[in-house]
N, C-alpha and C positions, 0 to 999 in steps of 0.2 A: 405910632403905628397907623397904617392906612386902613380905611374902611373899603370893603368890596361891595359894589352894587352891580347886580346883573340886570341888563335890559331884558325886556320880555322875550326877544328872539333867542337870546342866550339861555334864558331860563327854560323856555319851551324845549330847546334842543337837549338840555341837560336832563330834563324829566323823561325824555324818550330813550335815554341810554339805559343799558342794563346796570344793575347795582354795582358790579365790579368797576365798570368804566366811569360811572357816576362818582364813585368814591375816589378813583384816580384823579379825575378832573378837580373835584373839590379839594383834595389834598394839595394839588399843585397850585390852585388859586389861593389857598391859605398861605402858601410860601410868599405870594406877592405882597401880603400885608407887611412883612418884614423888609422885603427887598423888591420894590415895584419895578426896578430895572432889570429883573431877572430874565426877561424876554429880550427880543431883538427889535430895534426900531425899524419901522417900515419906511419905504421911500416912495417916490413918484406920487400918484394920486392918493396914496394912503399915508403920506408924510404926517407926522405928529401922532401916529398910532403905533402900537407895539404888538408883536405877536409872541405867543408863548406856546411852545411845542409840548404836547401832552400825548405821547405815543403817536397814534395815527390822527389825532385831533389837533386843532389849533384854536387858541383863544385870541381874539383881536380885542385889544383894550386901549384905553386912554388914561393917562395919569393926570389927575387934577391936583397939582401940588399944593395950591393955596387952600383947598378944602380937605387935604389929606385923604383923597378918595381915588379909588381905581374903578373906572367904569368899564365893565365887561360888555362890549358891544355885540359880539357874536362868538359862538363856539360852533365848530363844524369840522367835517373831514377836510383834509388838506387840499383836495382837488377842487372844492367849491366854496370854501370859506371866504375867499377874497373877492367873490362876485359882488 
């Protein structure tokens, strides 16, 4: 099973969400522990990263297979999470 690590940007955004959306995001991230390739691989300048759709939000993450770790780089609204 993989370990989930949130970078500070992702953690800050998560704390700003209301409790309902916080729980929705947390539950979806927990699913990544069992299946890290649940999301969709990104291309172009974000190649090597993955995105996970969580309602109106997206989580951008990196899978570190050797460490069995998933690094959540950013969580945000779809329209600005890729900036």
